[in-house]
N, C-alpha and C positions, 0 to 999 in steps of 0.2 A: 364250272369248270374247275376241278381241283389244281392245286398248285404241283408244278412239275417238280419231282424229287430228282434232287442233284447232291453232288457230295462235295460239301463245302470244304474239306480239308485239299481235295485236290487244287481248286482254285487258289487257295490260301498259298498253298506252295509255291504256284506259279507265278502269283503275283510278288511273292517274297523275293523269289529269284530275280525277277524283272525290277524290283525296288533295290535290291542289292548291287544288281548291274549298273543301274542309273546312277547310284550314290558314289561308287567305287570311283575315286580319282575326281570328283567333282570339286572345284575351287569353292564354289558356293551352293548350298543347299535349298535355297528358296526357289530359283527358277526350275530346278529339278522337281522339287515337291509339288510345284503348281502344275507341271506337265504329268505327273502320277496322279494329280487329282482329276485333271481331265481323264486321263485314261481308266481310272476306277469308275467314273461315271459311267464309261461306255460299257462297261463289264458287269453293272448292275442290271440284273434279268427280274423277271417276276417273282421267282421262287426266291430271290435274296432280299433281306432286308436292309443290310449295310456291309461297305467295306470301310474299314479303319485301320490307319497307320499310326500306332501310339508309342509315346516316350516311355521309358522306365518311370516317370514321375507322374503318368497318367494324362499328359498333354496331347490331344489329338493334332499330328502334323497334317494329316488328310483326313476327311471324312465325307463320304459321299452326300451326305445331308450338310450343306454348306454353311448353315446357320450353327452348327456344332464344330466347326474347324477353329482350331486355336485355344480351346477351352481345356480346362484341367478337369478330369472327373476323380472324385474321391469313393464313389460308391463301393460295395463290397465288390460286385461283379467286375467292375472295371479295375480295381486295385488289384484284384486276383488275375485278371487277365495281363496286366502292365509287368506283374513280378514273373510272369510264364518265362522260362528259358528252353523249353523243350515243347516239340509239337505237342498238341494238344487238343482234343474234341470234348466240349462241355455243353450241358443244356440247362437251361435257366427259365423261369418265368418272369416277365416284365410285370410293371405294375400295372399295365392296359390288361392282364389276363393272357396276354401271347406266350406261346411257349417258343423260345429260340434255340435253335442248335448252333453252336459257334464253334469253328476251327481257329486254332491260334497256333501262329507260326513265327518264331523270332527272326529277327532281320539283325544281320551281322555287317559291319562295315569296316574294312582294314584289320579284320579279325576280331573287333571290339563289338559288343553288344550295343546295337543302336536303337532297336526298337521291335514291336510287336506288330503282325498283321493279323487282324481279327476280320473274319467273314461271317456273317450273321445270317441264320436261314430259318424262316418262320415254320414250324413243323405243320405239314400239312394235316388238317381234321375231314371228319365224315363229310359227305357232299349231301346236301338237303334235297336235290334234284334226284339222286339216286335213291334215296327212300321214298319220295313222292312215287318216282317210276315202280319201285319194286310194289308200294302200296295199290296203283291203279293195276298192276298185272296180277296182283293177286285178288284184287276184286274182279278183274274180268274173267280170271279163270275159275274162281270159286263155284259160280253157278254150273258152268260146264262140268266141272269136277264131281259136283254133286249130282248133277243129270246123269252122268256116265254110270254111277255105280247103284241106280235106281232104275226100275223096269216100267213102272204105272206112271200114267199121266198125273195122277195125285201126287205120287211122291217126285214126280218131275219138278210139278208146281211147288212143293214145298221147298224142294231143293233149291229152285231159283229164288225163292222168299230168304231162305238162310244166306244164299251166296250174296243177296242185294243187302241183308241186315250186314253183314260182315263189311262189304264194300262202303256202306254207309259210316259204319264205326270207324273204318280206316281212314276216311274223307275228313270226318269230323277230327279225328285224332291229328292227321296231316294239317288240318287247318288252324288248329289251336297251336300246334307247332310253329305255323307260320304268323298267325295274327298276334300272338303273344309277344314275340319280339317286336313285330311292327309297331303295336301300340307303346311298347316301351322307347323305341326309337322316336315316336311322335311325341310322348312326354319329356324326353329329353330335350327334343329339339325346340320345342315350346318353351322350356325352361332356361335353355341357352340365347333365344330371342327375347325372352324377358330380362337378360342381363345376370343369368345364376349359371355361371361358368364351373360350378361345383357338380352340376347335374352330369351323369354318366349311365350308359347302357348297362344295366347289372344283369347277373344271370344268362349272359351269351352262352350259347352252345359251342361246339367244334366244328359247327357246317357253314356254308358260306354267310347266313345271318350273323352267326356268331363272329366270323372274321370281319364282315362289315362293323358289327358292334365294337370291337377291337380297333379297327381304324377310325372310327367316330370317337371313340374315347382318347385316341391321339391327337385328333385335331382339336379336341376340347382343351387338352391339356397345352398343345401349344399355343391356343388362344391364351389359356391362362397365363403363360409365361410371356406373351406380347402383351397382355394388358398390365401385368406385374411392370414389366419394364418399362412400359409405356407411363406408368404412374410413376416409377422411381426416376425415371428421366423428367417427367413433368415436376416433379418435387424440386429436383436438382436445379433444373431451369429457371423455376420460380425463386429459387434461394437465390441462383446466380443472379436473376434479373433485379431482385430487392437489393443485394450486396452491391450490384454494379449502380441501381439508381442512387442508392446512399452514397457510394463513393462519388460518383460523378455529382451530386448535388453538392458534396463537400469540397468537391475540386473547384465548383463552380462559385461556391463561397469563397475559397482560397483566393482564385484567380481574381474575384472583385476587389479581395482586400488588397491583392498585388496592385492591381490597377489604380486603387486608390492610395496605395503607398508609391507607387510611379507617379501619380499628378503631385503628392507631396514633394518627390523628389526634384519633379520637374520645376516646381515654383522655388524649391531650395536651389537649385541649378541656375536660376534665373538671378535671384538675389547674389549668388556667390559670384555668377559672371559679372554683374555691376560693380560688386565690390572690388573684383581683380582689376577691372578697366579702371576703376577710380584709383586703387593703389598704384597701378601702373603710371598714370598721369602724374601722381603725386611723387614717384621716384623718378620720373623724368625731369619735373621741376627742381628735385635736390640735385641731379645729375648736373643740371645747368647752373644751379648757384655754385657748387663745386668747382665746375670749369672755371667759373667767373674768380673765385678764391684763388685758383691756382694761378689764373692769371696776374691777380692783384700781388700775389707773393713775389712772382717774376718779376714785377715793376719795382718792387720794394728791394728786391736783391739787386737789380740794375741802378737803384738810386744809392743804395750802399757802395756798390762798387765805384760808382762816381765821386761819393763822398772820399772813398779811398785814395782814387786818383788826386782829389783836391788836396788831401792831408800830405800826401806824397810831394806835391807842388810845395805845399807850404814848408814842409821840411826842409827840402831844397832851398828855399828862401832864405829860412832860418839859418842853414850852414853858409849861404853866401854873407848873410849879415855877421856870422861869425868869423867868416873870412875877412869881411872888412874892418870888424872890431880888431882881429889879429894884426892886420895892416897897420890900423891906427895905434895900436900899442908899439908897432915897429916903427912907425913914422908919425909919432904923436906931434912931431913939430911939422907935419905937412901942412901944407898948404889951406886956404880957407874952402877953395874949391873941392877938395877932398872931403872937407867936413861937410859941405853941402850935399855931395853925392851920398853921404851917410845919411843925411837928412831925408833924401829922396827914398833911400832904402828903408827907412821908417815909415815912410807914407806908402811905400808898396805893401810893407808888412802889414799896415793898418787894412788895406783894402783885401790883403787876403783873409786876415781875421775876419773882415766883415762877410768875405764868401763863406768862410767856414760856419760862421753864426747862421747866416741864412741856408746852408745846408743842413746843420743840427735842426733848424726849424722845421725844414722839410721832412727829413727824418723822422722827427716828433709827430707831424702829420700823418705820415704813412703810417707809424706804428699806432696811431689811434684809430686809423682806418682798419688797420688787420685786426685790432681789439674788437671793433665794432662787427666784422666779418665772422671773428671766433665765436662772438656771443650769439650769432644768427646761426651757426652750424650746432649749437648746443654742447651736448657732452663729448663730441668729437671735436670741437673747438676748443675745449679747456686749454690744452697743450699750446695752441696757438695764441690764444689771449696772454697767457703767461710769459712767452716768448716776446709778444708785441710790447708787453708792460716793461719788460726788461729793455727792449730795444727804446723805447720813450725815454727810461731813465738814463741809459746812455746818451741818447740825444740832448737829455737836459745837461748831463755832465759835460758833453762836447761845448754846449754854449756857454756852461760857467768856465770851461778852460778857455774858449775863445775870448770871453770877457777878460779873464786873466791875461790872455796875450796880448790884448788891447792894451791893458793899463801896463803891462811890462814895456809896449813898444812905444806908448805915451812917455813914459818914464824915460826910455831908452832915447826918445828925441830929446827931451829935456836935459838930460845928463849930455847930449851930443852939444847943446847948444850952450850949455855950461861948459863943456870942454872947448868950446871954440873961443870962450872967454879965457880960459884957465888951461890951455893946450899944452903950454909947456911944462905946467906943473900939474897935470892931471892924469899922471901915468897911473896911479891907483883906481881912479874913477875907471879907467879904460879896461882895467882888469876885471873889474866889477860887471861892467858892461859886457864882457866877453862871457863871464860866467853866467850871467843871465840869458844871453844868447844861447848858450849851450843847454840851459834850463829848458829854453822855449823849445829846442830841437828835440829835447827828450819829450817834452810833452806832445809835440807833433809825432813823433813815434809811437807814443803811448795811444794815441788818439788813432793812429793808423792801425796799429795792432787790435785795438777794440772794435774799430770797424771791419776789420778783416773777421774776427772772430763772429760778430752779429751776420757778418754776409754768410758764413756757413750755417749759421742758424736759420736765417731766412732761407737759405737753398734747403734745408731739411725741412722746414715748413712747406716749401713748395713741393717738394718730392711726396711730402705726407699728403698735401692736398690732391695731388696727382693720382696715388694710390688710391685715396677715398673715393676720387671720382671714378676710377676702373672699379672699384667695389661695388659703388652706387649703380653703374652700368651693369654690373652682373646681376644685382638685385633687379634691375629694371628687366632684363632677360628672363630672370626666374619669374618675375611677376607676369609677364607677356606670357610665358609656358602656363603658368598657373590659369591666366585666362583662357588661352587655348584650351585648357584640361576642363575646365568648367563649362565652356562651350560645348566640349566633346561628351561630357557627361550629362549636360541638357540633351542632346541629340539621342545618347542612348537611353534617357529615360522617357524620351518620347516614343522611340521604338519599343521599351519594355511596357509602356501603356498601350500602344497599338497592337502588340502581341497579346495583352492580356485581354484585349477586346475581342480580339479573333478567338482565342480559346474558351473565352467565356462563350461566343455564340456556338461553337463546336459543342463545349460543355452542354448547353441547352439541346443541341440536336440528339446527342448522346441520351440525355433524360428521357426526351420524346420515344427515342428509339428502346429504351430500358422499360419505359412505361408501357410500350406496345407489347415488348416480350412477355412483361408480368402479365397483361390483359389475356394473351395468346396462352400462357403456361396455365394461367387461372381456368380458361376455358377448357383446355386438356385435362386438367385434374377434375374438373367437374364432369367432363365426359367418362374418364376412366373409374369415378366413384359411382358412375350407373352400374358397373359389373361386380359381382361377388366373386372371388376367386378363393376364398377359404370359407 
């Protein structure tokens, strides 16, 4: 049965109009093109080879052969068709030997050139069945024709024989016309079965066997492309598998190194945690020592304040002695009872001097204790030691002054006794005693001022000790924070090591998968290598 003749231009015009209507006003062309692809497939009849919607760049938006959709064609026929701007009908011969009549109609959307619509039709060729029927009819009609033009039996027999010869010649000729293409088909099929995809059916005619040869050649060309693409994909997949295997192995090694580093960091974090805890304990002990030093400084300040009070009392007593001596000067001729009272005042002054001496010695002991605590505090206690030394020196001076006062008091008592014997003529001695009493009062005033000054210094030392205690407490808090951070770092190192172990296990799984992929691609490459496509 021959291909039914059809006008491809009319169909191309119809489908071009349908395409323009579908694309006009559409917001997206993808869905429209998919619908057009389905519609074009329903319009592909026996006598049509293809229906294609091609962009000006040669890209197939729609193709009735789905394997060719979305590809860019740069062959001369496709390039010439993509450049068409007016309706055109052309005819060309394919590499398979087929002759195609093609109608090309431009497609415009919104007044702009969008694509061309190509409708290809295989040019019909002579029918083998018609030739065979004609040969058989000629063979059957030849004897009758010869017999009709002869009259005798002998001539009839000769005519029959001649017709039979003609029929035999025609039969042999038609057999060769059929058997030779079949032989070529058989040889090409055996070559393809053996893996040679370069085999084609050559010398095909323009009848049904020739058309079948063209279709066979197209199938072989399609197999060539499939095998070539399979080989390319296999090579690319193999390369990818090898690269993935190499990268995964490298990642696995890196993860192992990370796990080892995390283990080292974990050990370091343990050591750091222990050191931070030891430092926190040491700072705690330092804080306790500073608190004790501050308390002792406060006690020293209290002792000095007490000494100041005692000095005030001594000053008052000296003032009273001065008053008594003044009264003695005014009433030098007073009775012996007044002299006795003066003697008692001298004794009281001696007791006060003894108290001052005891206070000075206690102050010296406090200064010594302060110096010892300053030495324990190290560099931070140097200033404290200097102040303690100064306090000790002042205490020594106070002791000397008290001894001096005691001597003065003794001298005053002696003078008082002598005054008792020479009261009426000892006015000058009374004056000297009054001067000595005033000097003693000045000494007590000086001692008071000295003690007050040292009290301020001790207060400053106490304040510094308190501030140092606060600073040490802050250091203790910071050390505690460092210990907590070290503990957190240790936990983080444990997490990193655990994650590294998990990633290493995953990496080994990926390595196994990559090796399996490499084996599969190697098998595919071996399979495609069995075919020859060039």
